C-alpha positions in Angstrom: 0.0 0.0 0.0 1.4 3.4 -0.9 1.4 6.1 1.8 -0.3 8.6 -0.4 -3.5 7.8 -2.2 -3.7 7.1 -5.9 -6.1 9.4 -7.7 -8.3 8.9 -10.7 -10.2 11.8 -12.1 -13.0 10.7 -14.4 -15.0 13.4 -16.4 -18.2 12.3 -18.1 -18.4 15.0 -20.7 -21.9 16.7 -21.0 -23.6 14.4 -18.5 -26.4 16.1 -16.6 -26.6 15.7 -12.8 -30.4 15.0 -13.0 -29.8 12.1 -15.4 -27.7 10.2 -12.8 -29.6 7.5 -10.9 -28.2 8.4 -7.4 -29.4 12.0 -7.9 -33.0 10.7 -8.2 -33.3 10.0 -11.9 -36.1 7.7 -12.8 -34.0 5.5 -15.2 -31.2 3.3 -13.9 -28.5 5.0 -15.9 -25.6 4.7 -13.4 -25.7 1.5 -11.2 -21.8 1.5 -11.0 -21.5 5.2 -10.2 -24.3 4.7 -7.6 -22.2 2.1 -5.9 -19.2 4.5 -5.9 -21.5 7.0 -4.3 -22.4 4.5 -1.6 -18.7 4.0 -0.9 -18.0 7.7 -0.7 -19.4 11.2 -0.8 -22.1 12.7 -3.1 -22.3 16.5 -3.6 -25.8 17.9 -4.1 -24.7 21.3 -5.2 -21.5 21.1 -7.2 -21.2 24.1 -9.5 -19.2 24.1 -12.7 -17.1 27.3 -13.3 -18.3 27.5 -17.0 -20.4 25.6 -19.4 -18.2 24.0 -22.0 -15.2 21.7 -22.1 -12.4 24.0 -22.8 -13.2 26.7 -20.3 -14.2 24.2 -17.5 -11.1 22.1 -17.8 -8.9 25.1 -17.9 -10.5 26.2 -14.6 -10.4 22.8 -13.0 -6.8 22.1 -14.0 -5.6 25.5 -12.7 -8.0 25.8 -9.7 -9.0 29.3 -10.8 -12.0 30.8 -12.4 -11.9 31.8 -16.1 -11.7 35.5 -15.3 -8.4 34.9 -13.3 -6.6 32.9 -16.0 -8.0 34.2 -19.3 -9.1 30.7 -20.3 -12.4 31.4 -21.9 -14.0 32.3 -25.3 -11.5 31.4 -28.0 -8.5 31.7 -25.6 -8.2 28.1 -24.2 -4.5 27.5 -23.7 -3.3 27.1 -20.1 -0.8 29.9 -19.4 2.8 28.6 -18.9 3.1 30.5 -15.6 0.2 28.7 -13.9 0.9 25.2 -12.5 -1.6 22.6 -13.2 -2.9 19.7 -11.1 -0.8 17.3 -13.1 2.4 19.4 -12.5 1.6 19.2 -8.9 1.1 15.4 -8.9 4.4 14.8 -10.8 6.2 17.2 -8.5 5.0 15.2 -5.5 6.4 12.0 -7.0 3.4 10.5 -8.7 3.3 8.7 -12.0 0.9 10.5 -14.2 -1.5 9.7 -17.1 -3.9 11.7 -19.2 -5.9 11.1 -22.4 -6.7 13.9 -24.8 -10.4 14.7 -25.3 -11.5 15.8 -28.7 -10.2 19.2 -30.0 -10.1 21.0 -26.6 -8.1 18.9 -24.1 -4.9 18.3 -26.1 -1.2 18.7 -25.8 -1.2 22.0 -27.7 -3.2 23.6 -25.0 -1.0 22.5 -22.2 -2.8 19.4 -21.0 0.3 17.2 -21.4 2.3 19.2 -18.9 3.3 17.2 -15.9 2.1 14.0 -17.7 4.4 11.0 -17.9 2.0 9.1 -20.3 -0.1 11.3 -22.5 -2.4 9.5 -24.9 -3.4 11.5 -27.9 -6.8 10.3 -29.3 -8.0 12.9 -31.7 -6.2 11.3 -34.7 -7.6 7.9 -34.0 -10.1 6.7 -36.6 -11.1 3.9 -38.8 -8.9 4.8 -41.8 -6.2 3.1 -43.9 -3.6 3.4 -41.1 -5.9 1.9 -38.4 -5.0 -1.8 -39.0 -1.3 -1.0 -39.0 -1.6 0.8 -35.7 -3.7 -2.0 -34.3 -0.7 -4.4 -34.7 1.4 -2.3 -32.3 -1.2 -1.1 -29.9 -3.5 -3.7 -28.3 -5.8 -1.0 -26.9 -6.3 0.4 -30.3 -6.9 -3.0 -31.7 -9.7 -3.5 -29.2 -11.2 -0.1 -30.2 -11.2 -0.9 -33.8 -12.8 -4.2 -33.3 -15.4 -2.7 -31.0 -16.1 0.3 -33.3 -16.6 -2.0 -36.4 -19.0 -4.3 -34.6 -20.9 -2.3 -31.9 -20.4 1.2 -33.1 -18.5 4.4 -32.2 -18.0 5.5 -28.6 -15.7 8.4 -29.3 -12.6 6.4 -28.2 -13.9 5.8 -24.7 -12.9 2.1 -24.7 -9.4 3.0 -25.9 -8.9 5.7 -23.1 -10.1 3.4 -20.4 -8.0 0.4 -21.7 -4.9 2.6 -21.8 -5.6 3.9 -18.3 -5.8 0.3 -17.0 -2.5 -0.6 -18.6 -1.0 2.5 -17.0 -2.4 1.6 -13.6 -1.2 -2.0 -13.9 2.4 -0.8 -14.5 2.3 1.8 -11.6 0.7 -0.7 -9.2 3.3 -3.3 -9.9 6.1 -0.8 -9.1 4.1 0.3 -6.0 4.2 3.9 -7.3 1.4 6.4 -6.4 -0.4 7.3 -9.6 -2.7 10.0 -11.0 -4.9 9.4 -14.1 -7.3 11.7 -16.0 -9.8 10.8 -18.6 -12.6 12.9 -20.2 -15.0 10.5 -22.0 -17.3 12.1 -24.6 -19.7 9.3 -25.5 -22.7 11.3 -24.1 -21.7 14.4 -26.0 -23.9 15.1 -29.1 -24.7 13.3 -31.5 -26.1 10.9 -28.8 -25.1 7.9 -30.8 -23.9 5.3 -28.2 -22.8 1.8 -29.4 -25.0 -1.3 -29.4 -27.1 -2.1 -27.4 -27.1 1.3 -25.5 -28.8 3.5 -28.0 -32.0 1.5 -27.8 -31.7 0.6 -24.1 -34.2 3.2 -23.0 -35.9 3.7 -26.4 -38.5 0.9 -27.0 -39.0 0.0 -30.7 -35.6 1.5 -31.8 -34.0 -0.7 -34.5 -30.6 -0.7 -36.3 -28.5 -3.3 -38.0 -26.9 -5.8 -35.7 -23.3 -4.8 -36.6 -21.8 -1.4 -37.2 -20.0 -2.3 -40.4 -23.4 -3.5 -41.8 -24.9 -0.2 -40.9 -22.2 1.8 -42.5 -22.4 -0.2 -45.7 -26.2 0.3 -45.8 -25.8 4.0 -45.1 -23.3 4.3 -48.0 -26.0 2.9 -50.2 -28.4 5.6 -49.1 -30.6 3.4 -46.9 -32.2 4.4 -43.6 -30.2 2.5 -41.1 -31.9 3.6 -37.8 -35.7 3.4 -37.4 -38.3 4.1 -34.7 -42.0 3.6 -35.5 -43.9 6.8 -35.5 -40.8 9.1 -35.6 -38.7 10.8 -38.3 -35.4 9.4 -37.1 -33.5 11.3 -39.8 -34.8 14.5 -38.3 -33.9 13.5 -34.8 -30.4 12.4 -35.9 -30.0 15.7 -37.7 -30.9 17.7 -34.5 -28.6 15.6 -32.4 -25.7 15.8 -34.8 -26.0 19.6 -35.2 -26.3 20.3 -31.5 -29.8 21.6 -32.2 -29.0 24.7 -34.0 -32.0 24.5 -36.2 -34.2 24.3 -33.1 -32.7 27.5 -31.6 -32.9 29.3 -35.0 -36.6 28.4 -35.3 -36.1 26.4 -38.4 -36.9 23.0 -36.9 -39.8 22.3 -34.5 -39.5 19.6 -31.8 -42.4 18.3 -29.7 -41.9 16.7 -26.3 -42.2 13.2 -27.6 -39.3 13.9 -29.9 -37.2 15.3 -27.1 -38.0 12.2 -25.1 -36.3 10.1 -27.8 -33.2 12.2 -27.8 -33.1 12.0 -24.0 -33.4 8.2 -24.3 -30.5 8.0 -26.7 -28.5 10.3 -24.4 -29.4 8.1 -21.4 -28.1 5.1 -23.2 -24.8 6.9 -23.7 -24.7 7.7 -19.9 -25.3 4.0 -19.2 -22.5 3.1 -21.5 -20.1 5.4 -19.7 -21.2 4.0 -16.4 -20.3 0.5 -17.7 -16.8 1.7 -18.4 -16.5 3.1 -14.8 -17.8 -0.2 -13.5 -15.1 -2.2 -15.4 -12.4 0.2 -14.2 -13.5 -0.3 -10.5 -13.4 -4.1 -10.9 -9.9 -3.8 -12.5 -8.7 -1.8 -9.5 -10.1 -4.4 -7.1 -8.3 -7.2 -9.1 -5.1 -5.2 -8.9 -5.5 -4.7 -5.2 -5.5 -0.9 -5.3 -9.2 0.0 -5.1 -9.0 0.8 -1.3 -5.9 2.9 -1.8 -7.4 5.0 -4.7 -9.4 8.1 -4.5 -11.9 8.1 -7.5 -13.5 11.4 -8.6 -16.4 11.2 -11.0 -17.9 14.4 -12.3 -19.1 16.2 -15.5 -17.7 19.3 -17.0 -21.2 20.6 -17.8 -24.7 19.4 -18.6 -26.9 19.7 -21.7 -30.1 21.4 -22.8 -32.9 19.5 -24.4 -35.1 22.4 -25.3 -34.8 23.7 -21.7 -35.2 27.5 -21.7 -35.6 27.2 -25.5 -32.0 26.1 -25.9 -30.1 23.1 -27.0 -26.6 21.9 -26.4 -24.3 23.4 -23.8 -23.5 27.0 -24.1 -25.0 30.5 -24.4 -26.5 30.3 -20.8 -25.6 29.8 -17.2 -28.7 27.9 -16.2 -28.5 24.9 -13.8 -29.1 22.5 -16.6 -25.5 23.2 -17.5 -23.7 24.4 -14.4 -25.1 22.2 -11.6 -23.2 18.9 -12.2 -22.7 15.6 -10.5 -19.8 15.1 -8.2 -18.9 11.9 -6.4 -15.7 11.3 -4.5 -14.8 7.8 -3.3 -11.9 8.5 -1.0 -8.9 6.2 -0.4 -8.9 4.4 3.0 -11.8 4.3 5.3 -15.1 4.9 3.4 -17.5 7.7 4.5 -20.3 5.3 3.5 -22.7 7.2 1.3 -22.4 10.6 2.9 -24.4 13.4 1.1 -23.1 17.0 1.2 -25.8 19.7 0.9 -23.5 22.6 0.9 -22.3 24.4 -2.2 -18.9 23.4 -3.8 -17.3 24.4 -7.0 -15.4 22.2 -9.4 -12.4 24.4 -8.9 -12.3 22.9 -5.4 -10.9 19.7 -7.0 -7.5 21.4 -7.6 -6.7 22.0 -3.9 -8.4 18.7 -3.1 -5.9 16.8 -5.3 -3.0 18.8 -4.0 -4.1 18.0 -0.4 -4.3 14.3 -1.3 -0.8 14.3 -2.8 0.8 16.3 0.0 1.6 19.1 -2.4 1.5 22.8 -1.2 -1.9 24.5 -1.6 -2.2 27.7 -3.4 -3.4 30.8 -1.6 -6.5 31.3 -3.8 -9.5 32.7 -2.0 -12.3 31.1 -4.1 -11.4 27.4 -3.6 -11.1 24.9 -0.7 -9.9 21.4 -0.4 -12.8 19.0 0.0 -10.9 16.5 2.1 -12.4 16.2 5.5 -15.8 16.3 3.8 -18.4 17.5 6.5 -15.7 18.7 8.9 -14.6 21.6 6.7 -15.7 25.1 5.6 -17.9 25.3 2.5 -18.6 28.2 0.2 -21.2 31.0 0.9 -21.0 31.9 -2.8 -20.1 30.0 -6.0 -19.6 31.5 -9.4 -19.8 30.6 -13.1 -18.7 32.4 -16.2 -19.2 32.2 -20.0 -17.9 34.1 -23.0 -19.2 33.0 -26.4 -16.7 31.7 -28.9 -17.0 33.4 -32.2 -16.9 30.2 -34.3 -20.4 29.2 -33.0 -21.9 32.6 -34.0 -20.3 32.4 -37.4 -21.8 29.0 -37.9 -25.3 30.3 -37.1 -24.9 33.1 -39.5 -23.7 30.8 -42.3 -26.4 28.1 -41.8 -29.3 30.4 -40.7 -28.6 33.9 -42.2 -32.1 35.1 -41.2 -31.6 34.3 -37.6 -30.2 37.0 -35.3 -27.1 35.4 -33.8 -25.8 38.6 -32.3 -27.6 37.6 -29.0 -24.9 35.0 -28.6 -22.0 37.5 -28.8 -22.1 38.3 -25.1 -20.6 37.3 -21.8 -22.3 36.0 -18.7 -21.4 35.7 -15.1 -23.4 34.2 -12.2 -23.2 34.1 -8.4 -25.3 32.2 -6.0 -25.7 32.0 -2.3 -27.7 29.4 -0.3 -31.0 30.7 -1.7 -30.7 32.9 -4.8 -28.8 32.9 -8.0 -28.1 36.0 -10.1 -27.0 36.0 -13.8 -25.6 39.2 -15.3 -24.6 39.8 -18.9 -22.2 42.3 -20.3 -25.0 44.8 -21.0 -26.1 44.9 -17.4 -29.2 42.6 -17.9 -30.0 40.6 -14.8 -31.9 37.4 -14.0 -32.6 36.3 -10.5 -33.8 32.8 -9.4 -34.7 31.3 -6.0 -32.9 28.1 -7.1 -33.9 25.9 -4.2 -37.6 26.7 -4.5 -37.5 26.9 -8.3 -34.8 24.4 -9.4 -35.9 24.6 -13.1 -35.3 28.4 -13.0 -38.7 29.2 -14.6 -39.5 32.4 -12.6 -37.1 35.3 -13.0 -37.7 37.5 -9.9 -35.1 40.2 -10.5 -37.8 42.9 -10.8 -39.5 41.6 -7.6 -36.3 41.4 -5.5 -34.0 44.2 -6.6 -32.2 44.4 -3.2 -31.3 40.8 -3.4 -30.0 41.2 -6.9 -28.0 44.3 -5.9 -26.4 42.4 -3.0 -25.4 39.5 -5.1 -24.1 41.7 -7.9 -21.9 43.5 -5.4 -20.5 40.2 -4.2 -19.8 39.2 -7.8 -18.0 42.5 -8.4 -15.9 42.2 -5.3 -13.9 39.4 -7.0 -14.6 39.5 -10.7 -14.3 42.1 -13.4 -16.7 41.8 -16.3 -15.4 39.3 -18.9 -14.1 40.7 -22.1 -16.0 39.8 -25.2 -14.3 37.1 -27.4 -11.9 38.1 -30.1 -11.7 36.8 -33.6 -11.6 33.0 -33.9 -8.7 31.6 -35.9 -9.4 28.2 -37.5 -6.4 25.8 -36.9 -4.1 24.9 -39.7 -4.4 21.3 -38.7 -7.1 19.9 -41.1 -7.9 16.9 -38.8 -8.3 19.2 -35.8 -10.4 21.6 -37.8 -12.7 18.7 -38.8 -13.1 17.6 -35.2 -14.1 21.2 -34.2 -16.6 21.2 -37.0 -18.0 17.7 -35.9 -18.4 19.0 -32.3 -20.2 22.1 -33.5 -17.6 24.7 -32.5 -16.8 26.1 -35.9 
């Protein structure tokens, strides 16, 4: 047993808190994560510092809000003069692992700093070089076989398999280890592999094997069907991030949203299965008890909530209130639930604390170790600055739609009862978030004194965010294609 705990940091990209079983969701989407929560601590009010992958990870890895690092909008590279959690772990003598995540979490933006084994995944695909690579990388061979038969999972299998190989090596040498994965299977287009897409969607049908579906699609055939629904329309909405819905060009009724939520829930269940397999592997290696496991999401997702789709343009709780479960090393807190506010930037000092590394003197974050026997936040914050690429995409695809509403910045602050959202033109929204968790009643006009007090608290620590600058498309064609596939340009 190592003196310091091993640490695994697992991010389920775009997974909503209220679609996790142990948070009261009606579907059994996360049986394995639920068991982790029963072995550890579940946070009822964990708040993300922003609402999309690049900005959230920049904040979590540095332990600072976007305003204080400049990591927001189209500026997403971690500054060289700010130490990251992986720097701290390696400095404390840990072996470190990380896997890239799409176009945002990659080496070129500083996420390989402090990492002994950095796995680049954004160039992995089923192309002419795949089979040659499969001969030298057994994890990749598994991914190719899985993708050709069961369907794409956005390289989640590959990431988890490489992590297990890393853990096996570190454990055999009795070295403390830190591993990070962001898994994007639940990110749009909500197309999880077999059997998960149809798991919660009765009557959904597709070919038994992925290679058969691809061949049929190449011949122009309809490869996924659901009686009574236009599945092409639903797939178009999910693949586009719902731009047409926001622009008013596509109408969706509640039954259709239910189908997309069912596909999404299938993806969540798939991610949960990978977490469960990892836990069993840790047990087999004899390191489960010695390993702190942190499971969270970087943001949520909108399914027509507030008239929005995807995960940007707003700071509503559908996006910023995220799941957070910590299974500590050593003695288990046995299913403790924390009802106080925490921020995802609290993870940085938590990781430092676990590693025995010095903690930064940053006023807005706290180590979560000690759980109930510690001080929690009176206020938590979130920030968003639109990235120009998304606005340009709207203008290109829906020129009649006024996309200027998205060229703005937003900041929010909440106390134990109220939440204030302020944009860069001074517009304010106020919600009694405990009484109105869906944020359906803006009470800013009714409670101006409350709004004034919260805005004063916000301005004590944060200047207004600057509007985003001009977006520069990358020279790397493969990276540019990934950004387009994810809906960012």
